[in-house]
C-alpha atoms as one frame of an Amber mdcrd trajectory, in Angstrom:
protein
 186.523-113.544  93.634 183.777-111.112  94.663 180.305-112.510  95.048 177.746
-111.545  92.483 174.706-109.547  93.530 171.971-111.944  94.681 169.356-110.184
  92.554 171.628-110.542  89.546 172.115-114.247  90.310 168.351-114.840  90.216
 167.787-112.454  87.328 165.257-110.196  89.111 165.103-106.523  90.001 165.455
-105.206  93.559 161.778-104.344  93.583 160.708-107.904  92.748 157.916-109.443
  94.822 158.342-112.620  96.874 156.410-114.556  94.233 158.631-113.214  91.431
 161.759-114.154  93.413 160.442-117.649  94.029 159.482-118.129  90.376 162.904
-116.945  89.191 164.633-119.229  91.695 162.694-122.282  90.581 163.523-121.580
  86.944 167.236-121.109  87.660 167.435-124.145  89.958 165.879-126.448  87.385
 168.116-125.019  84.664 171.350-125.443  86.658 170.643-128.660  88.574 173.786
-130.853  88.331 171.756-133.918  87.342 170.703-132.049  84.219 174.175-130.634
  83.488 176.479-133.628  83.670 178.728-132.086  81.017 179.056-128.747  82.834
 181.690-128.843  85.638 180.540-125.424  86.931 176.884-126.474  87.290 177.202
-127.530  90.949 178.791-124.218  92.008 176.221-122.213  90.044 173.479-124.316
  91.582 174.799-123.541  95.101 175.043-119.844  94.212 171.377-119.772  93.182
 170.373-121.532  96.432 172.413-119.092  98.495 170.795-116.116  96.761 167.291
-117.484  97.236 167.971-118.408 100.874 168.934-114.779 101.527 166.021-113.171
  99.656 163.109-115.450 100.462 162.922-114.336 104.116 161.694-110.713 104.551
 164.060-109.926 107.472 167.128-111.316 105.775 166.142-109.646 102.494 165.859
-106.307 104.315 169.316-106.850 105.831 170.780-107.679 102.418 169.117-104.664
 100.800 170.689-102.420 103.438 174.150-103.948 103.944 174.707-106.212 100.917
 176.834-109.352 101.352 178.336-107.898 104.538 175.056-108.662 106.275 175.985
-112.368 106.194 179.766-112.198 106.487 180.367-110.824 109.988 181.078-107.252
 108.886 178.186-105.677 110.797 179.251-106.702 114.275 177.138-107.074 117.426
 173.810-108.757 117.638 171.986-106.797 114.989 170.293-107.879 111.800 173.592
-108.928 110.259 174.390-111.304 113.080 170.935-112.804 113.049 171.059-113.252
 109.301 174.586-114.692 109.500 173.605-117.135 112.224 170.562-118.280 110.321
 172.508-118.923 107.133 175.325-120.743 108.902 172.747-122.889 110.648 170.179
-125.151 109.040 168.674-122.877 106.409 170.867-124.109 103.573 169.244-127.502
 104.037 165.897-125.731 103.859 166.879-124.069 100.600 168.041-127.398  99.201
 164.739-128.960 100.303 162.951-126.239  98.334 164.735-127.055  95.124 164.349
-130.796  95.674 160.597-130.375  96.043 160.439-128.079  93.025 162.366-130.478
  90.816 160.870-133.765  91.916 157.688-132.913  93.800 155.431-133.360  90.774
 156.773-136.841  90.201 156.609-137.872  93.862 153.103-136.669  94.582 153.871
-133.069  95.480 154.699-131.486  98.808 152.869-132.151 101.988 153.480-134.515
 104.822 152.398-137.768 106.242 150.662-140.731 104.783 147.859-138.525 103.524
 150.062-137.442 100.609 150.019-141.012  99.388 146.628-142.445 100.023 146.053
-146.085  99.214 142.859-145.125  97.383 143.353-143.756  93.874 140.754-142.163
  91.618 139.711-144.208  88.618 140.503-143.149  85.074 138.109-141.156  82.917
 136.620-143.069  79.988 135.658-141.993  76.475 132.837-143.526  74.443 132.179
-142.567  70.805 128.469-142.680  69.947 127.089-142.325  66.419 123.462-141.227
  65.987 121.242-140.234  63.049 120.186-136.693  62.184 116.599-137.578  63.093
 117.767-138.698  66.539 119.746-135.474  66.952 116.585-133.570  66.042 114.257
-135.249  68.538 116.687-136.356  71.266 116.604-139.853  72.705 117.684-142.231
  75.438 120.370-144.602  74.222 121.555-147.811  75.913 125.288-148.415  75.668
 127.613-151.144  76.949 131.022-150.089  78.289 133.926-152.425  79.067 135.446
-150.954  82.216 136.889-151.663  85.648 134.230-151.843  88.362 134.548-152.231
  92.132 135.106-155.842  93.148 131.946-157.219  94.704 133.800-159.864  96.714
 135.971-157.491  98.761 133.786-154.372  98.308 136.665-152.603  96.610 139.155
-152.889  99.471 141.391-155.407  97.685 141.664-157.534 100.853 140.198-160.986
 101.395 136.929-160.798 103.281 136.825-157.017 103.012 139.525-156.505 105.666
 141.210-153.120 105.790 144.803-152.821 104.462 147.575-152.200 106.996 150.282
-149.540 107.121 153.337-150.424 105.050 156.225-151.320 107.426 158.903-150.134
 104.982 157.770-146.522 104.587 155.533-146.256 107.690 152.642-145.155 105.523
 154.524-142.360 103.713 154.429-144.133 100.354 158.002-143.037  99.633 161.521
-143.679 100.859 164.670-141.543 100.778 168.220-142.608 100.040 171.422-140.565
 100.370 173.530-140.458  97.198 176.552-138.268  97.835 175.494-134.629  97.877
 171.864-135.430  97.055 168.990-137.063  98.868 166.885-139.016  96.381 163.245
-139.796  97.081 161.527-142.739  95.434 158.219-144.562  95.613 158.281-147.260
  98.287 159.191-150.596  96.629 157.065-152.568  99.100 153.714-150.808  98.683
 154.332-149.162  95.300 153.677-145.715  96.795 150.284-146.569  98.281 151.439
-146.301 101.907 149.489-149.450 102.792 149.661-153.116 101.920 147.115-155.886
 101.715 148.198-158.898 103.757 145.657-161.285 102.259 144.786-160.085  98.736
 141.288-160.778  97.447 141.409-163.765  95.096 138.756-162.305  92.822 140.601
-159.056  92.016 144.181-159.889  93.026 144.221-157.106  95.597 143.389-154.306
  93.135 139.873-153.802  94.481 138.360-153.792  90.981 137.631-156.187  88.141
 136.982-155.845  84.388 133.344-156.045  83.378 130.942-154.807  80.704 128.527
-152.291  82.178 125.227-151.185  80.626 124.229-147.523  80.846 121.252-145.495
  79.638 122.399-142.144  78.205 120.018-139.234  77.657 120.848-137.418  74.410
 119.244-133.941  74.328 117.670-132.567  71.168 119.925-130.355  69.061 123.268
-132.106  69.590 125.778-132.104  66.732 129.031-133.785  65.838 131.613-133.007
  68.526 129.094-132.502  71.334 130.450-133.982  74.564 128.295-135.334  77.389
 129.911-135.877  80.806 128.552-138.526  83.158 130.163-137.903  86.548 131.238
-141.012  88.436 130.491-143.379  85.553 134.113-143.942  84.547 136.570-146.544
  85.731 136.333-147.611  89.372 139.038-146.283  91.681 141.899-148.440  92.901
 141.360-149.986  96.336 138.116-148.179  97.028 139.074-144.844  95.455 136.424
-142.668  93.775 135.469-143.524  90.184 136.427-141.427  87.188 133.986-139.819
  84.754 132.579-141.040  81.460 132.634-138.735  78.427 130.272-139.460  75.538
 131.498-137.934  72.246 128.718-137.694  69.656 128.989-138.116  65.902 125.892
-137.261  63.854 125.741-139.296  60.635 125.309-137.609  57.254 121.751-137.593
  55.882 120.540-138.592  52.424 118.301-135.507  52.045 119.513-132.807  54.423
 122.811-131.042  54.949 123.325-129.341  58.299 124.988-126.050  59.153 124.680
-125.414  62.893 120.906-125.184  63.505 119.987-124.691  59.822 119.190-127.424
  57.306 119.616-127.365  53.516 117.712-129.512  51.051 118.477-129.575  47.311
 115.229-130.101  45.350 115.187-130.891  41.597 112.533-129.115  39.486 111.701
-129.526  35.836 112.727-126.956  33.259 109.065-126.200  32.624 108.273-125.616
  36.324 111.321-123.401  36.681 110.316-121.360  33.621 106.561-121.074  34.258
 106.522-121.305  38.065 104.615-123.823  40.143 104.797-125.758  43.381 106.991
-128.556  44.733 106.471-130.738  47.805 109.475-131.009  50.118 110.127-133.103
  53.254 111.034-131.737  56.684 113.241-133.337  59.329 110.289-133.988  61.637
 108.733-136.286  58.992 106.245-133.695  57.724 105.717-132.193  54.275 105.648
-128.633  53.028 104.566-127.144  49.688 106.886-124.500  48.302 106.023-122.055
  45.522 108.563-121.847  42.702 108.644-118.351  41.150 108.567-118.140  37.314
 112.016-117.880  35.746 113.791-119.605  38.691 117.406-120.611  38.099 119.498
-123.396  39.583 120.754-122.389  43.023 117.781-120.227  43.958 116.961-120.618
  47.661 113.704-120.358  49.570 113.508-120.313  53.354 111.126-122.285  55.559
 111.331-120.672  58.977 111.651-122.831  62.119 111.925-126.025  60.057 115.555
-126.656  60.969 117.225-128.181  64.038 116.416-127.228  67.629 119.104-125.247
  69.410 120.873-127.320  72.051 120.449-124.960  74.988 117.089-123.518  74.036
 116.531-120.323  72.164 114.347-121.575  69.331 114.878-123.517  66.158 116.844
-123.066  62.964 115.456-122.695  59.440 115.374-124.981  56.424 116.579-123.688
  53.072 115.294-125.181  49.823 117.787-124.930  46.962 116.415-125.467  43.455
 118.218-127.599  40.886 116.738-127.105  37.417 116.849-130.392  35.494 117.626
-130.731  31.822 115.408-133.389  30.187 117.143-136.499  28.809 116.216-139.303
  26.354 114.141-136.954  24.188 111.873-138.207  21.416 112.126-136.797  17.898
 108.981-134.708  18.467 110.374-133.281  21.745 113.633-132.329  20.060 111.697
-130.617  17.247 109.634-128.613  19.739 112.721-127.580  21.712 114.500-126.351
  18.566 111.428-124.359  17.656 111.283-122.990  21.218 114.967-122.028  21.045
 114.363-119.911  17.931 111.500-118.121  19.649 113.363-117.461  22.923 116.607
-115.784  21.876 115.692-112.738  23.953 114.578-114.769  26.991 117.999-115.781
  28.292 119.387-112.688  30.064 122.255-114.469  31.781 123.409-116.108  28.558
 123.144-112.843  26.639 125.172-111.033  29.296 127.843-113.735  29.316 128.352
-113.871  25.540 128.373-110.088  25.352 131.228-110.090  27.888 133.028-112.795
  25.886 132.766-110.732  22.704 134.201-107.700  24.518 137.084-109.861  25.825
 137.956-111.126  22.354 137.748-107.642  20.827 140.095-106.360  23.501 142.601
-109.155  22.755 142.606-108.263  19.066 143.323-104.602  19.762 146.141-105.547
  22.117
């Protein structure tokens, strides 16, 4: 059976770049790996075909030979000591193992700590985890900013062994099983499987005499007090990052970070929309009709007098500039909006009811919104009758 074109095998065009070829190869290799296709008897052959194609196209010289002579470049059809012979010799030598190493690293490298050599790929020291702390503050505190003391249960470096995990602060020694690599390989038929070293757990080093205080981990659980500066203008969802204030690293590794997530509590008087504040203020029917003044609070604890225009209706808004919340990263301050709510009197006396009925008779022409509404209703009903 004739071999398929290598470009066709990888699913790329002849003008594909080295990066495009590599990306296509990785996708195909993961898709066709026999371990993932136990029910496909052809998977192993297809997997080898993909490796062969990539092995030929990943090297510029061999790719040039293939582009010029096709499969003959690797099958002895070009004679002599030219490009075909060199390419053929390379493929029949150790490069298939190199191609297989590529796919092994692509498939399992992320799980085994990635590529790279030596014990440095598996350092004994591991970075600590990041921590999250939810902090609830009042709107007044969000307005002015503050310093807040919090207590965080976390892992901190062991003070007995100074974070090394060894008794007396002694340094760990190289693991004899993996020679500091942190991983071991085992041959399983066609495949070489790489696993974390069972002796050191992938650290590459072991502690001969573990610290009794931390059990060799180099860290212990403890509540830690911190002072957090909350800037003015924060709102619900604001996140503050404190670098290096997270969980201590394992066996002397660097600490993680602490993230403070803020939640601003709802206020009894003010509703917030970004940097603006809204305050609903009740006014009497008389004040709304005749006009007047009302005294309103501001978030900074002050007071402001607001003029109510005659004939004001419920929902009318007045703006107080720069009386809102400060903007988090500078740039000024929001506004406060006063929204009027005209109150209907309740628990009327007989005399009050009499006066209101008399007022109603005298004010039939003083309700423009009501007149407009009932005029529209009448037109609606007339239209229904004609229909």
